[in-house]
C-alpha positions as CSV (number, residue, x, y, z in Angstrom):
1,M,-87.0,-21.3,-25.4
2,A,-88.8,-20.4,-28.6
3,R,-91.2,-17.5,-28.2
4,E,-93.9,-19.5,-30.0
5,E,-94.0,-21.9,-27.0
6,F,-95.4,-19.1,-24.8
7,A,-99.2,-18.6,-24.9
8,S,-99.0,-15.6,-22.5
9,T,-97.3,-12.3,-23.5
10,H,-97.7,-8.8,-22.2
11,R,-96.0,-5.6,-23.4
12,L,-95.0,-2.7,-21.2
13,R,-92.8,0.4,-21.5
14,V,-89.9,1.0,-19.2
15,R,-90.6,3.9,-16.9
16,W,-88.1,6.5,-15.7
17,A,-88.5,5.3,-12.1
18,E,-87.3,1.9,-13.1
19,V,-83.8,2.9,-14.4
20,D,-80.6,3.7,-12.6
21,M,-78.1,6.5,-13.2
22,Q,-76.8,4.7,-16.3
23,G,-80.4,4.8,-17.8
24,I,-80.7,1.0,-17.6
25,V,-83.4,-1.0,-15.7
26,F,-82.2,-1.6,-12.1
27,N,-81.9,-5.3,-11.6
28,G,-84.5,-5.6,-8.9
29,H,-87.2,-4.3,-11.2
30,Y,-87.1,-7.5,-13.3
31,L,-88.8,-9.4,-10.5
32,T,-91.5,-6.7,-10.6
33,Y,-91.8,-7.4,-14.4
34,F,-92.1,-11.1,-13.6
35,D,-94.9,-10.3,-11.1
36,I,-96.7,-8.3,-13.8
37,A,-96.4,-11.3,-16.2
38,V,-97.9,-13.6,-13.5
39,T,-100.8,-11.2,-12.9
40,E,-101.5,-11.1,-16.6
41,Y,-101.2,-14.8,-16.9
42,W,-103.9,-15.4,-14.3
43,R,-106.1,-12.9,-16.1
44,Q,-105.5,-14.6,-19.4
45,I,-106.4,-18.1,-18.1
46,G,-109.6,-16.7,-16.7
47,L,-108.7,-16.7,-13.0
48,P,-107.7,-13.1,-12.2
49,Y,-105.7,-12.8,-9.0
50,P,-106.4,-12.4,-6.1
51,Q,-110.1,-13.2,-6.2
52,A,-109.7,-16.5,-8.0
53,T,-107.2,-17.9,-5.5
54,A,-109.3,-16.6,-2.6
55,E,-112.2,-18.7,-3.9
56,T,-110.0,-21.9,-3.6
57,G,-109.5,-21.5,0.1
58,G,-105.7,-21.5,-0.5
59,E,-103.0,-19.1,-1.5
60,L,-99.9,-19.3,-3.8
61,Y,-96.6,-18.4,-2.2
62,T,-93.3,-17.8,-4.1
63,V,-90.7,-20.2,-2.9
64,R,-88.0,-19.7,-5.6
65,S,-87.1,-17.0,-8.0
66,V,-84.2,-17.1,-10.5
67,V,-83.3,-14.2,-12.8
68,E,-80.6,-14.4,-15.5
69,Y,-79.5,-11.2,-17.2
70,A,-78.2,-11.2,-20.8
71,S,-78.7,-7.5,-21.8
72,P,-80.3,-4.5,-20.1
73,A,-83.6,-2.8,-20.9
74,R,-83.4,1.0,-21.0
75,Y,-85.6,3.9,-20.3
76,D,-88.6,4.1,-22.7
77,D,-88.0,0.6,-24.3
78,E,-91.0,-1.4,-25.1
79,I,-90.4,-4.9,-23.7
80,D,-92.4,-8.1,-24.0
81,L,-93.0,-10.3,-21.0
82,Y,-93.4,-14.1,-21.8
83,I,-94.5,-16.6,-19.3
84,R,-95.5,-20.3,-19.3
85,C,-96.2,-23.0,-16.8
86,T,-93.7,-25.7,-17.4
87,R,-94.3,-28.0,-14.4
88,I,-97.1,-28.9,-12.1
89,G,-96.5,-30.8,-8.9
90,R,-98.8,-31.9,-6.2
91,S,-98.8,-28.5,-4.5
92,S,-96.4,-26.5,-6.7
93,L,-96.3,-24.7,-10.1
94,T,-93.1,-23.8,-12.0
95,F,-93.1,-20.9,-14.5
96,V,-90.5,-20.0,-17.0
97,L,-90.3,-16.3,-18.0
98,E,-88.5,-14.4,-20.7
99,I,-88.2,-10.6,-21.4
100,W,-87.6,-9.5,-24.9
101,R,-87.0,-6.1,-26.7
102,G,-87.9,-6.7,-30.3
103,D,-85.8,-9.7,-31.4
104,E,-83.3,-9.4,-28.5
105,A,-83.7,-11.7,-25.5
106,L,-82.8,-9.6,-22.4
107,V,-83.7,-11.7,-19.3
108,N,-84.9,-15.1,-18.5
109,G,-85.9,-16.7,-15.2
110,E,-88.0,-19.1,-13.2
111,L,-90.6,-18.7,-10.5
112,V,-91.9,-21.6,-8.3
113,Y,-95.1,-21.2,-6.3
114,V,-96.5,-23.5,-3.7
115,H,-100.2,-23.6,-3.0
116,A,-100.9,-23.6,0.7
117,D,-103.5,-23.1,3.4
118,P,-103.2,-19.4,4.3
119,R,-103.9,-20.1,8.0
120,T,-101.3,-22.9,8.6
121,R,-99.0,-22.1,5.6
122,K,-98.8,-25.8,5.0
123,S,-98.7,-27.0,1.4
124,A,-102.0,-28.2,-0.1
125,P,-102.8,-29.7,-3.5
126,V,-103.2,-27.3,-6.4
127,P,-106.9,-26.9,-6.9
128,P,-108.4,-28.9,-9.8
129,G,-109.9,-25.8,-11.4
130,L,-106.6,-24.0,-11.5
131,L,-104.9,-27.1,-13.0
132,A,-107.6,-27.4,-15.7
133,A,-107.4,-23.7,-16.6
134,I,-103.6,-23.9,-17.0
135,E,-103.7,-27.1,-19.1
136,R,-106.4,-25.6,-21.4
137,F,-104.4,-22.4,-21.9
138,E,-100.8,-23.7,-22.4
139,R,-99.6,-24.6,-25.9
140,I,-97.3,-27.2,-24.5
141,A,-98.6,-29.3,-21.6
142,P,-96.7,-28.7,-18.4
143,A,-94.8,-31.7,-17.0
144,R,-96.6,-33.5,-14.2
145,T,-94.4,-34.5,-11.2
């Protein structure tokens, strides 16, 4: 995906605690980076987590995560996290993520969240306020399914 298609970016520096004996980022940390990107996304759309979702009476649960590795990040690299919402369902949101070091694509992936009632854990429609905030923010409208 072209980086211009992403409205949300966040830069961070790889810390010593995130690398393995070879000095490269341990694979599990990329999901942490994805989580950082999601947190920054909520902040950028004006609905910082967790207070914004708590106000809806629902919660978002991760139901799918995919990570594809092309090249490793290394200790002290500055990396850029890109995220965009690509699909909105009745109760779910799909996000595509990419991690770059300069002009080099390192990792890409996908996260799918389901909005649900926290007591019953049954899916519930994505709140209209959240949908509106996402659609205002994104450069390319997410597909509606």
